[in-house]
N, C-alpha and C positions, 0 to 999 in steps of 0.2 A: 127225143132228147130228155124230156121230163121223166119218162119212165126209167131211163138209164140213171139219171141222178138219184131217183128214189131207190132204185135197186142198189146202187153203190152205198147210199146212206144206210139202208137197212142191213147190208152185209157188214159194214163197218161197225154199226151198233151191235149187231149179233156177235161179231168177233170180240168186241170189248166186254160184252156181258159174259161170254163163255170164259174169257181169261180171268175176269174177276171171280166168277164162281169156282173156277179151278183152283185159284189161290186160296179161297175160303175153304174149299173142301180139303186142300192139302194141309191146312192148319188144323183140321179136325182129325187127321190121321194120328195114330199113336206117336209117330216120329215128330210130327208137327207140334203136338201137345208137349212132348218131351223137350223140344227145342225152346218153346216159349216158356216153359216152366224153368228150364235151366237159365235162360236169359233173365227171368224175374228173380231167381235166387242170386244170380251174380250181381244184379243191380242192388238187391237188398243187402248183400254182404258189403258192397262198396259204401252204401249209405251208413251202415252200422260202423264201419271202419272210420268214416269221416266224423260221425258223432262221437265215437270213443276218443278220437284225437282232439276234438274240441273240448270234451270234458276234461281230458288230461291237462290241456293248456290252461283252462280256467282254474283247475285245482292247483296247479303249480303257482299261478299268479296269486290266488287267494292265500296259499300257504306262505308265500313270501311276505305278503302284507301282515298276516298273523304273526309270523316269526319276528318281523321287525317291530310290531306293536308290543310283543311280549319280551323283546330284548334277547331272544335266543340266538341270534346271529353272533358270531365271534367278534367281540369288541364293539358291538353295536349297542347303542342305548335307545330306549324307547323314545319315540318322538314326543315333544312336549304336549302336543294336543291330545295324545293318547295316554300320557303318564298319569299315574294315580295322584290325587291331591295330597298335599303335605300332611304329616301326622299331627301337627299342631292345629288347634282350632283357628279358623280364620277370624280376623278382626271384625268382620261384619256381623258375627254372631254375638259379639259382646256389646253391651249397651254403651252409648257414647259417654265420655267422661263428664261428670257433674250431674248425671241423672240417676235417680234412684238412691239407694242407701250406699254409704261408703264415704270415701274422702270427698270433701267439698259439698256434701249434702247439708241443707239447712236443718237445724235442730229446732224444734218448736215446742 
């Protein structure tokens, strides 16, 4: 009974090894190489297509933000956060009243 078990086990392992080696050898034939090469190119093309789509979407979103900031959209004004400062000098750059020379300064 033990010999029959080991014989069956050996035959099963032998069949599995032969099948694995056959598949590996088939992949190394010109047809097998061509099939794997074609599959690789197809996968690469799909990845490039996905990348191009992502880039186009990001470009469109960024262009919309830039157009809004520049006020290029019809009837749209730039948002206050992105608008340029007023043309007049801000008050914080001027000295406070009563300091330095000018009106209200002490003469001595």
